N, C-alpha and C positions, 0 to 999 in steps of 0.2 A: 304893612311894615316894609319899608323899602330897603333896609339894609345899610343905612348911613348913620353912623354913631351919633352925630350931632342932633339929628331929628328923630331918631328911633324911639326915644321914650315918649315923645308927644304922640306919635302915630300908634304906639302900642297901647297907651292908656286911653286914647280916644280913636279907636280904629275906624278909618273912613270907609265908606262904601266903595265898591268897585276897586279894591286895592289888592287883588291877588297879583303877585309879581310874575307875570307871564312873559316869557321871552318872546321875541318877535316871531319866531317860528311857531310857538304855541298859539299866539294871537292870529297869525295867518291861517293856521289850520282850523281854529274855531270859527273864523269868519267864513271859511269855505264850507265847513260842515253845517253851520247854522245860518247860512245866507238868507234863509226864509224868516229869520228873526232879526230885523234891522236894529242897529244901535245908532245913537246920535253921532254926528260928525265929530263933535268934541271928544266923546268917549273913544271913538275909533282912533283919533290922532293921539290922544293921551297914551293909549296902549301901544301904538306904533312907536312913539318916541321912547317911552319907558322900556318897551320890549327890545328895541335896538340897543339901548344902553345896557340892559341886563344881559343881552347876548354877548356884548363886548366884555363885560365883567366876567361872564362865564368862561369865555375863552382865555382871559387873563388868569383867572383862578386855576384853570386846568393846566396852564403853563407854569405857574409859579408854585402851586401847592404840591404836596406830596402826591405821587401817583396812587390812584385807587388800588386797593388790594382785595383779594378774595377774603370774605369774612371767615373766621375760624369756624363758626357755627351760626345758624340763624334760628331764632325762636319767634314763631308767628303766633300772635294772639288773634283768634278769629271768633266770630259770633255776630249776630245781628246788632244793628245800631241800638243803643240804649239798653244793652244787655249786661252792662257792667264791665265792658272791655277796658274802659279808662281806669277803673279801680284796680283791675288785675294788672294792667300795664304799669301803673305807677308803683305798685308793690314789687313787681319783678325788677323794675329799673332801679330800685334802691340797692340792689346787689352790686357791690363795688367790682365784682368780677365780670359784669356785663357792661355793654355800651348800648346806645340808642340815639336816634335822631331827635334833637331838641326842637322846640317850637321855632326857635330862631332858624335852625337849619332847614326845617320843612318850609317855612315861609320865605326863606332867602337861600334856596338851594344853589344858586349860581355863585354866591360869594362866601358862604359860610366856612369853607376850608381855610380862607385867609383871614376872616374877620370875627369868627365866633368867639374865640377866647377873649379878645379885647372887649367885644360888646358885652359878653356875660359878666366880665369883671366890673364894668361900669353900670350896667343896667339889669343884671340878672336877678337882683333882689326885688324888683318891682312886680306887682301882681295885679291882675284884673279878675273879674268873675266871668265865666263863660256865658255866652248869650242864652244857651238852652237850659242852664241850671245854675246853681250857685257855687259850683266847684271853682276854686281859685286856679289861676294859670299864670305862669311866668315864662319869660323867654327861655329859661333853662328846663322847663317842664318837658317830659316826653310828649311827642306829638305824632299824629297820623302821617305816615310817609306819603299817603295819597295826595296831600296838598303839594308836596314836592314834585310828584310825578306830573300833576296837572300843570304846575308852573313851568316845567321843563318840556312840555309838549307831548307827553304820552297820552293816548286815549284814556279817558277817565270818566266814571259816572259823575264825578263832581263838576263836570261841565254843566250839569243840570243846575248847579247853584247860580251860574251866570245866566242861564236860559231856562227858567223854571217851566215854561210852557212846553219845552222839549225834554222834560225830565225822563219820560219813558224811553225816548231815543238814547239819552245819555246812559241810562241804566243798562241798556242792551250792550254797552261797551265794557261791562264789568269784567268779563272773562276774555283776555286777549286771544284765547284759543278759538273764540267765536268770530274774530276779526279777520279781514284779509291778511295774507301772509306778510305784506309790507308793513302794516300797522302792528301786527304781532311782533315782528322783528324790532320795530322802533320801540315798542313798549319794553321789550326785554333789554334793549340797549340802554334806554333811559333808566330803568329800574336798577340794572346791574351797575351802572356808573354811579348813581346816587348811593347805592348800598356800599360800593367800594369806597366812596368818599367818607361815609360814616365810619366804616371799619378801620380806615387808616388813622383816624383820630385816637384809637385805642387798640393797637394791633394785638392780635391773639385772643381777644375777648369776644364771646358770643354777642351778636347784635340782636336786640329785642325790637321787633316791629309789631305795630298794632294798627289795623284798619279793618273795619267790617267788610270793605270791598275785597280783601284778600280771601274772604270766605268763598267767593265765587271762583277763586284761582288756585285752590289747593292742589288740583291735579297738575297744573302748570308749574307751580312753585315746588312741588315735590320732585318734579322732573328736573328743574333747574338746580335744586339743592337736595340731593337724595338723602342727606343726613340732617335735614331740617327737622325741628320740633314744632308741633302744632298744639296749642292749648285752646280748647273750644269752650266758651262760656255761653250758657243759655239762661233766660229769665222768663217769668210768667208772661205768656203772650198778651194778656190784657194790659199789663203794665208796659210792655214793649210798644204796643200799638199806640197808646195815648202819648207816651213820651216821644216816640218817633215822629208823630204828627207835629208835636211842638218843636222838635229839633229842626225839621225841614222848614217850617214856617219862619223860625228865627233866622236860619241861615239864608233862606231866600231873601228875607228882608234886608239882610246885611250885604249880600253879594250880587243880587239880581241886576242885570243890565237892561232887562226888557219887560219888567212887570212881574207880578206874582202869579203863582200857580192857582188854578181853580180848585177850591177846597174839596169838592166831590171827586174830581179826578185824582187829586193827591191821595185821598183816602183809599181809592181803588189801587193806586200804584203802590202804596205802602203794603197792602195785603199781598199784591202780586210779587213784590220784591222778596219777601221771606219765602214764599213758595218756590221761587226760582233759585234762591240761595240753597234751600234744603235739597233740591234736585241735584245741584252741583255737589253738595257735600255727600249725598248718598252714593254718588259715583266715585268720589275721590277717597273718602275716609277708609273704606274697607281695604284699600291697597296699602295703607300705612301700617307698619308694624307696631306692636303694642307700646314699645318704649319710645316711639316717636309721636304718640298722640295721647293727650289727656283731656278729660272732660270734667267740667265743674259747673255746678249750679250757682247762680248769683245769690240765691237765698242762703245757701250753705256757706258761701264765702263771707257773707255779711255777718252771719251768726257765729261762725267759728273760723275766722280768717287764718289764724296761724296753723290750725289743724289742716285746713284745705291747702295752704301753701306748702306745708311740709309734705303732704301727700303728693302734690304735683311735682315737687323737686325729686322726691323718691321714685315716683313712677317713671319719670323721664331721665333720671340719673343726672340732673343738673347739679353743678357745684356751687358752693358758697352760701347754703341756707343759714348756717350758724353765723356767718359774717353779716348777712342781711337781716337776721332776726331782730336785733335791737333797733335797727333803722325802720323796719316795718312796724314794730310796736310803737315807736315814736310818731310815725306818720299817722297811724290809726288813732293814737291818743289826740293828735292835733285836730282830727276830724270828728271827735266824739260828739260835738254839738251840731254837726252838719245835718240839715234837714232836707230830705228829698222832696222833689216836686210832687204834688198830689193832683190827680186829674179825675174828673167825674165823667164817666161814660153813660150815655143813655141806654135804656134797655134795648132799643132797636140796634144801636151800635154794637152792643155786646152780642146780640143774636147773630148779626152779620159776621162779626169777627170769629165767633165760635164755629160758625158754619164754614167760612172760608179757610180757617186755619185748623179745622178739625184734625187733620193728620199730624199737625205740629203739637197740639194738645196731647194727643195719644202717644206720639213718638217720645216725648219728654215727660210723660206721666204727670201732666198738670190738670188740675180741676178746672171746670168752666167758670168758677168764681175765684176771686183773688184771695188765696189763703196761703199759709206756710206750706211749701211743698213737703210731702212725705216720701222718703225713699221706699 
């Protein structure tokens, strides 16, 4: 999605491969970091030309749009991929007292301050199904801000979408605290600027952000935003494993510039990612005061969504539950016939997962078989 109203609907309904909107600085950095993963000359020049144009638009937008502002509050939804973060995100973003970055904003972070309102008026009603499941998505839907950070040149695990064979290297960039100070400062600069651009669209309202990658950054994010809220969702590990494998395969097929990931290596990386995530969470979460952190099980959210949402609002002291209630009920009603993906794991896969993720099963009180979790 390139951000041009006349062609946007075509590119949105038929998303082309290789079409992340990277600025020229983002593309130059990627070519430096992944110089051992060559791309075709055509691909290189496409990104150079488009990236230069996007950089120009970014500078123009910065000059003409309202100046970014510090958000009133930030609500971070964290948790492993395929744990229900999207469901929780969409429920929270129905609150008219909140704001959030849309799919259009995250995929077009250079120009959305100037163009989003007009584009959503014309194309906001169009929908597609996400490649990894059957959930519908529109330009106005809440989206992961990680895509915006990648497009703007911040170090990001999602670089692995473009260079799947270097997925492990990309995942090592999840926490800016682990990066050289110059890269860390660049990440903070890009993130703060994008967040400020989102906040200025609806001043005074809390900004709701969702990305599993933020789970690695809770310590940094709580330092940058001492009053931030964190809502942590978890799901049965066997469900998460199978669905996450499917997620990465679908996204690699969509975005890869250099070929797909070896399936065995991908499986090992998926298990390693959650272990690394939990290590980061174990360090960061104890420092959060009770009213700044809430925990929810996906299984409970699906069975009794309004009970769980009211509990989260109450625990964190968030405003606007009664205003959001009828909107959340309408959203859930519209999804009543939604069918989740079903994956069959072999007995050997289950054995490996249960062994590798044993601490996670125990930490969150999950059985080694897929059943309804009991508190």
